[in-house]
C-alpha positions as CSV (number, residue, x, y, z in Angstrom):
1,X,0.0,0.0,0.0
2,X,1.1,3.6,-0.6
3,X,2.7,5.2,2.4
4,X,4.6,8.5,3.3
5,X,8.1,7.9,4.6
6,X,9.3,11.4,5.1
7,X,8.3,15.1,4.7
8,X,10.6,18.1,5.0
9,X,11.1,21.6,3.7
10,X,14.2,23.0,2.1
11,X,14.1,25.9,4.6
12,X,12.0,26.1,7.7
13,X,11.8,30.0,7.5
14,X,9.1,30.9,4.9
15,X,9.2,34.3,3.1
16,X,6.3,36.2,1.7
17,X,6.1,35.7,-2.1
18,X,8.5,32.7,-2.2
19,X,7.0,29.3,-3.0
20,X,7.2,26.5,-0.4
21,X,7.7,23.1,-2.1
22,X,7.9,20.3,0.5
23,X,9.9,17.2,-0.2
24,X,7.6,14.2,0.2
25,X,9.2,10.7,0.1
26,X,6.8,7.9,-0.7
27,X,6.9,4.1,-0.7
28,X,4.9,2.5,-3.5
29,X,2.9,-0.7,-3.1
30,X,5.8,-2.5,-4.9
31,X,8.2,-1.3,-2.2
32,X,10.0,1.1,-4.5
33,X,10.7,4.7,-3.2
34,X,9.8,7.8,-5.1
35,X,9.1,11.5,-4.8
36,X,6.5,11.6,-7.6
37,X,3.1,13.0,-6.7
38,X,0.1,10.6,-6.6
39,X,-2.9,12.8,-7.5
40,X,-6.6,12.3,-7.6
41,X,-6.6,12.2,-11.4
42,X,-4.1,9.2,-11.4
43,X,-4.5,7.2,-8.1
44,X,-2.0,4.4,-7.4
45,X,-3.4,1.0,-6.3
46,X,-6.6,2.8,-5.3
47,X,-4.9,5.5,-3.2
48,X,-3.8,9.1,-3.7
49,X,-2.2,11.9,-1.7
50,X,-4.0,14.9,-0.2
51,X,-2.1,18.1,0.7
52,X,-3.2,20.9,3.0
53,X,-1.6,24.0,4.4
54,X,-2.7,25.7,7.6
55,X,-1.8,29.0,9.2
56,X,-1.4,28.7,12.9
57,X,-2.2,32.0,14.7
58,X,-1.7,32.1,18.4
59,X,-3.5,34.6,20.7
60,X,-0.2,36.4,21.0
61,X,0.2,38.6,17.9
62,X,3.7,38.7,16.5
63,X,5.4,41.3,14.2
64,X,8.8,40.9,12.7
65,X,11.7,43.4,12.1
66,X,11.7,44.9,8.6
67,X,15.5,45.0,8.6
68,X,16.3,41.7,10.4
69,X,13.2,39.6,9.4
70,X,14.3,36.6,11.6
71,X,13.9,38.8,14.7
72,X,10.7,39.8,16.4
73,X,9.8,43.5,16.4
74,X,9.9,45.6,19.5
75,X,9.5,49.1,17.9
76,X,7.3,50.7,15.3
77,X,7.9,53.9,13.4
78,X,5.1,56.4,14.1
79,X,6.0,58.2,10.8
80,X,5.0,55.1,8.8
81,X,1.7,55.0,10.7
82,X,1.0,58.7,10.0
83,X,1.9,58.4,6.3
84,X,0.0,55.1,5.9
85,X,3.1,53.2,4.7
86,X,2.8,49.4,4.7
87,X,3.0,48.5,8.4
88,X,5.4,45.5,7.7
89,X,8.0,48.1,6.8
90,X,7.6,50.1,10.0
91,X,8.8,47.5,12.5
92,X,12.3,47.3,14.0
93,X,13.9,44.9,16.5
94,X,15.8,47.5,18.5
95,X,16.6,51.3,18.7
96,X,20.0,50.6,17.2
97,X,18.4,48.7,14.3
98,X,16.2,51.7,13.6
99,X,19.0,54.2,13.9
100,X,21.2,52.2,11.5
101,X,18.4,51.9,9.0
102,X,17.2,55.4,9.2
103,X,19.1,56.7,6.2
104,X,17.3,54.2,3.9
105,X,14.1,54.1,5.9
106,X,13.4,57.8,5.5
107,X,13.3,57.3,1.8
108,X,9.9,55.6,2.4
109,X,8.6,58.8,3.9
110,X,10.0,60.9,1.2
111,X,8.3,58.8,-1.4
112,X,5.0,59.0,0.5
113,X,5.4,62.7,0.8
114,X,6.1,63.2,-3.0
115,X,3.1,61.0,-3.7
116,X,0.8,63.6,-2.2
117,X,1.2,63.2,1.6
118,X,1.6,66.8,2.8
119,X,2.5,66.4,6.5
120,X,4.6,69.6,6.6
121,X,5.6,70.6,10.1
122,X,3.7,67.6,11.6
123,X,6.1,65.2,9.9
124,X,9.1,67.2,11.1
125,X,7.7,67.0,14.7
126,X,7.4,63.2,14.4
127,X,10.7,62.5,12.8
128,X,12.9,65.0,14.7
129,X,16.0,66.2,12.8
130,X,17.8,63.0,11.8
131,X,20.9,63.4,9.7
132,X,22.3,60.8,7.2
133,X,24.1,58.9,10.0
134,X,20.8,58.2,11.8
135,X,21.6,60.3,14.9
136,X,18.7,61.9,16.8
137,X,16.2,61.5,19.5
138,X,14.8,58.0,18.7
139,X,12.4,58.0,21.6
140,X,10.4,60.8,19.9
141,X,9.5,58.7,16.9
142,X,9.2,55.1,18.2
143,X,6.4,53.3,19.9
144,X,6.4,49.8,21.5
145,X,4.9,47.5,19.0
146,X,3.5,45.1,21.7
147,X,0.9,47.7,22.5
148,X,-0.1,48.2,18.9
149,X,-2.9,46.4,17.0
150,X,-0.7,44.8,14.4
151,X,-1.9,44.9,10.9
152,X,-0.2,44.2,7.5
153,X,-0.9,47.4,5.7
154,X,-4.6,48.1,5.9
155,X,-5.6,44.5,5.9
156,X,-6.2,42.7,9.2
157,X,-4.1,39.5,9.7
158,X,-7.1,37.5,10.9
159,X,-9.8,36.3,8.6
160,X,-13.4,36.0,9.8
161,X,-13.6,32.2,10.1
162,X,-11.3,29.5,11.3
163,X,-10.8,25.8,10.8
164,X,-10.2,24.7,14.4
165,X,-9.1,26.1,17.7
166,X,-7.2,24.5,20.6
167,X,-4.7,25.5,23.4
168,X,-4.9,29.2,22.4
169,X,-4.2,28.6,18.7
170,X,-6.4,29.0,15.7
171,X,-5.7,26.9,12.6
172,X,-6.8,28.4,9.3
173,X,-6.8,26.2,6.2
174,X,-5.0,28.3,3.5
175,X,-4.2,25.9,0.8
176,X,-4.9,22.5,-0.8
177,X,-2.0,21.9,-3.0
178,X,1.6,20.7,-2.5
179,X,3.0,24.1,-3.2
180,X,2.1,27.2,-1.1
181,X,3.2,30.8,-1.5
182,X,3.1,32.8,1.8
183,X,1.2,36.1,1.7
184,X,1.2,39.2,3.8
185,X,-1.6,37.6,5.9
186,X,0.9,35.0,7.1
187,X,3.5,37.4,8.4
188,X,4.4,36.6,12.0
189,X,2.6,33.2,12.0
190,X,3.6,29.6,11.7
191,X,2.5,27.5,8.8
192,X,1.8,23.8,8.9
193,X,2.0,21.4,6.0
194,X,-0.1,18.2,6.1
195,X,0.2,15.2,3.8
196,X,-2.1,12.1,4.1
197,X,-2.8,9.0,2.0
198,X,-6.5,8.9,0.9
199,X,-8.6,6.0,-0.2
200,X,-9.7,6.9,-3.7
201,X,-13.1,5.2,-3.4
202,X,-14.2,6.3,0.1
203,X,-12.2,9.6,0.1
204,X,-11.2,8.9,3.7
205,X,-7.7,9.1,5.1
206,X,-5.7,5.9,5.5
207,X,-3.5,6.1,8.5
208,X,-2.3,9.2,10.3
209,X,-1.4,12.4,8.5
210,X,2.3,13.5,8.2
211,X,2.8,17.1,9.2
212,X,5.6,19.6,9.5
213,X,5.6,23.1,10.8
214,X,7.6,26.1,9.8
215,X,9.1,29.0,11.7
216,X,7.3,32.4,11.7
217,X,6.7,33.7,8.2
218,X,8.8,36.8,7.5
219,X,8.4,39.5,4.9
220,X,10.9,39.7,2.1
221,X,13.5,42.2,3.2
222,X,13.9,45.3,1.1
223,X,17.3,45.5,-0.6
224,X,19.5,48.5,0.1
225,X,19.4,51.0,-2.7
226,X,22.2,50.6,-5.3
227,X,24.4,53.5,-6.2
228,X,25.0,53.3,-9.9
229,X,28.0,55.0,-11.5
230,X,27.3,56.2,-15.1
231,X,30.0,55.7,-17.7
232,X,30.4,57.3,-21.1
233,X,29.7,60.8,-22.2
234,X,27.7,63.0,-19.9
235,X,25.4,64.1,-22.7
236,X,24.2,60.5,-23.1
237,X,22.6,60.5,-19.7
238,X,20.3,63.2,-20.7
239,X,18.7,61.3,-23.6
240,X,16.4,59.0,-21.8
241,X,13.0,57.8,-23.0
242,X,9.9,57.3,-20.8
243,X,11.2,54.0,-19.6
244,X,14.5,55.5,-18.4
245,X,16.4,53.8,-21.2
246,X,18.8,55.7,-23.5
247,X,16.9,56.5,-26.6
248,X,19.5,58.2,-28.9
249,X,20.2,56.4,-32.1
250,X,23.0,53.9,-32.0
251,X,23.2,53.6,-28.2
252,X,22.2,50.7,-26.1
253,X,22.5,49.4,-22.5
254,X,24.2,46.2,-21.3
255,X,23.9,44.4,-18.0
256,X,26.3,41.7,-16.8
257,X,25.3,39.7,-13.8
258,X,26.7,36.6,-12.0
259,X,23.7,35.1,-10.2
260,X,25.6,32.4,-8.2
261,X,24.4,29.0,-9.3
262,X,22.2,27.3,-6.7
263,X,24.6,24.3,-6.8
264,X,27.3,26.4,-5.3
265,X,25.3,27.9,-2.4
266,X,26.7,25.5,0.3
267,X,26.4,26.4,4.0
268,X,30.2,25.8,4.3
269,X,31.0,28.6,1.8
270,X,28.3,31.0,3.0
271,X,28.1,30.3,6.7
272,X,27.5,34.0,7.3
273,X,24.3,34.0,5.3
274,X,21.0,32.8,6.7
275,X,19.6,29.7,5.1
276,X,16.4,31.3,3.9
277,X,18.5,33.9,2.0
278,X,20.3,31.1,0.1
279,X,17.1,29.4,-0.8
280,X,16.6,29.4,-4.6
281,X,12.9,30.1,-4.2
282,X,13.8,33.4,-2.5
283,X,16.8,34.4,-4.7
284,X,15.2,33.7,-8.0
285,X,12.4,36.3,-7.4
286,X,14.8,38.9,-6.4
287,X,17.2,38.2,-9.3
288,X,14.3,38.4,-11.8
289,X,13.0,41.6,-10.3
290,X,16.4,43.3,-10.4
291,X,17.4,42.1,-13.9
292,X,14.1,43.1,-15.4
293,X,14.1,46.4,-13.4
294,X,17.2,47.7,-15.2
295,X,15.4,47.4,-18.6
296,X,18.8,46.7,-20.3
297,X,18.8,46.0,-24.1
298,X,21.3,43.2,-23.6
299,X,21.6,41.0,-20.5
300,X,24.6,38.7,-19.9
301,X,24.2,36.3,-17.0
302,X,26.8,33.9,-15.6
303,X,26.4,30.7,-13.5
304,X,22.9,29.9,-14.8
305,X,21.9,26.3,-14.1
306,X,20.6,24.6,-17.1
307,X,17.3,23.6,-15.4
308,X,16.8,27.2,-14.1
309,X,17.4,28.5,-17.6
310,X,14.8,26.2,-19.2
311,X,12.1,26.5,-16.6
312,X,12.5,29.9,-15.2
313,X,14.8,32.5,-16.8
314,X,14.0,31.9,-20.5
315,X,10.2,31.8,-20.1
316,X,10.1,34.7,-17.6
317,X,12.3,37.0,-19.6
318,X,10.4,36.1,-22.7
319,X,7.4,37.7,-21.1
320,X,9.4,40.9,-20.9
321,X,10.4,40.9,-24.6
322,X,13.8,39.1,-24.4
323,X,15.1,36.4,-26.7
324,X,17.5,33.9,-24.9
325,X,20.6,32.1,-25.9
326,X,22.5,29.7,-23.7
327,X,25.7,27.7,-23.5
328,X,26.1,25.0,-20.8
329,X,29.4,24.0,-19.4
330,X,31.0,20.8,-20.6
331,X,30.5,17.5,-18.8
332,X,34.1,16.6,-18.0
333,X,34.0,18.0,-14.4
334,X,30.3,17.8,-13.4
335,X,28.9,14.4,-14.2
336,X,26.5,13.7,-11.4
337,X,23.4,15.7,-12.5
338,X,23.4,17.2,-16.0
339,X,20.5,19.5,-15.0
340,X,22.5,21.3,-12.3
341,X,25.5,22.1,-14.6
342,X,25.7,25.9,-15.0
343,X,26.6,28.0,-18.0
344,X,26.3,31.4,-19.7
345,X,23.1,33.1,-21.0
346,X,22.6,36.1,-23.2
347,X,19.2,37.8,-23.4
348,X,18.5,40.6,-25.9
349,X,15.4,42.7,-26.5
350,X,13.7,41.5,-29.7
351,X,12.5,45.1,-30.4
352,X,16.1,46.3,-30.4
353,X,18.1,43.5,-32.0
354,X,17.8,40.4,-34.2
355,X,19.9,37.3,-33.9
356,X,22.5,36.7,-36.6
357,X,25.0,34.1,-35.4
358,X,25.9,32.1,-32.3
359,X,29.3,30.7,-31.5
360,X,30.2,28.4,-28.6
361,X,33.7,28.1,-27.1
362,X,34.7,25.2,-24.8
363,X,38.0,26.1,-23.1
364,X,38.7,22.5,-22.1
365,X,39.1,21.6,-25.8
366,X,41.1,24.7,-26.5
367,X,43.5,23.9,-23.6
368,X,44.0,20.4,-24.8
369,X,44.8,21.6,-28.3
370,X,47.2,24.2,-27.0
371,X,49.1,21.8,-24.8
372,X,49.4,19.3,-27.6
373,X,51.2,21.9,-29.8
374,X,53.0,24.2,-27.4
375,X,53.8,22.2,-24.2
376,X,56.5,19.6,-23.6
377,X,55.3,16.1,-22.9
378,X,56.6,16.1,-19.3
379,X,54.6,19.3,-18.5
380,X,51.4,18.4,-20.2
381,X,49.6,17.0,-17.2
382,X,50.5,20.0,-15.0
383,X,49.5,22.4,-17.7
384,X,46.1,20.7,-18.2
385,X,45.4,20.8,-14.5
386,X,45.9,24.5,-14.6
387,X,43.9,25.1,-17.8
388,X,41.1,22.6,-17.7
389,X,38.5,24.3,-15.6
390,X,35.3,23.5,-17.6
391,X,34.9,27.2,-18.6
392,X,32.9,28.1,-21.7
393,X,32.2,31.2,-23.7
394,X,29.2,32.3,-25.6
395,X,29.7,34.6,-28.6
396,X,26.6,36.2,-30.2
397,X,26.4,38.4,-33.2
398,X,23.3,40.7,-33.2
399,X,22.0,43.1,-35.8
400,X,20.6,46.4,-34.5
401,X,17.1,47.4,-35.4
402,X,18.0,51.1,-34.9
403,X,20.4,53.2,-37.0
404,X,23.2,55.7,-36.3
405,X,21.8,57.8,-39.2
406,X,25.3,58.2,-40.6
407,X,25.0,60.2,-43.9
408,X,27.9,58.6,-45.7
409,X,26.8,55.0,-45.0
410,X,23.0,54.9,-45.7
411,X,21.4,51.5,-45.2
412,X,24.5,49.9,-43.8
413,X,23.9,47.0,-41.4
414,X,24.9,47.5,-37.8
415,X,26.3,44.3,-36.3
416,X,27.2,43.9,-32.7
417,X,29.3,41.1,-31.2
418,X,28.7,40.2,-27.5
419,X,31.4,37.9,-26.0
420,X,30.4,36.4,-22.6
421,X,32.9,34.1,-20.7
422,X,31.8,31.7,-18.1
423,X,34.1,33.1,-15.5
424,X,32.1,36.4,-15.5
425,X,34.2,38.4,-18.0
426,X,32.4,40.4,-20.6
427,X,33.6,42.3,-23.6
428,X,31.7,43.8,-26.5
429,X,32.8,45.2,-29.8
């Protein structure tokens, strides 16, 4: 008979907007072990799996720090309350936390003010006179969040009905599929995943359900603002279109980004980083948001896993008007799982360029050819050890769909060569 052997989550700290996909290990009736789903549409030996998600809300309301989301909040910014900024962004775990974050936090109030909130002297009275280092009388602008009726924005955290209640806890059923994406309603609360074998005929559970609970749901932390340094002529920066992209004829923008392959995010290498921040479900949303946000004409990305390219980056960037080209690393080094081999990807806007030619370079083969010709026999092994690193390069020739409007070359094709190396080195010509 079908049975559940094990249930666990990649990370026990859920983040708003990041999918939770539990790992469910099953034993089939023939004693084989699998992680494949057994759904109602295709029962196995008269049995199927039923999934449910619950939000566990205790009588004690919990808010989490907007800067350190793994910490509970002890302070709330009154300025955010007055300007009706999302309450989740107003919480801080300590006065020092608020002071350190003030330089970036005040940007929220500036944006609210520019959007039509005219607090005038009232805002100055609330905020005090903070400088860029965050000094000032913090006690003027902070309130103890434990005495506040916590809400997420203008929406209460507690729906009108509940599934069951016991020992001061209320369990709300929030999902009936294997995958669940936490929402702002879940912030500060524990989630519970339940998996149980169901008899396909009677629709009744067979045996006890397998459950696993998470830590408190945290909001996705806001990234620190990037300070971009413009390059090129100063006059170019004044020629921006409505989408903040350079619009003058013959100019274009290029973004190069090493996204850190998920296969390299080991706890040993990144022990200083919290586990939830290394989670691919969390990182991929942030990466996509940032890459798309720059609106670059050409995007060069290194360390892209082949499975992530196929199922995530290529289809998602296609929605934003990008065509994708990819070169996976060779198999000499990484043999265990072909789907987790990383490589190089180039995306370009279809409305700005058309694809002319693609060249792929495998440095392992180039190194072997070089050592055969130029290296003595006794030194070949040492030379190959230094040179064979499984690196690749992707070379793409594009044709511009815009013109330089050069008078002496009317109708001349404008070709662009983009050269992307797997070790993160980019050159264009």
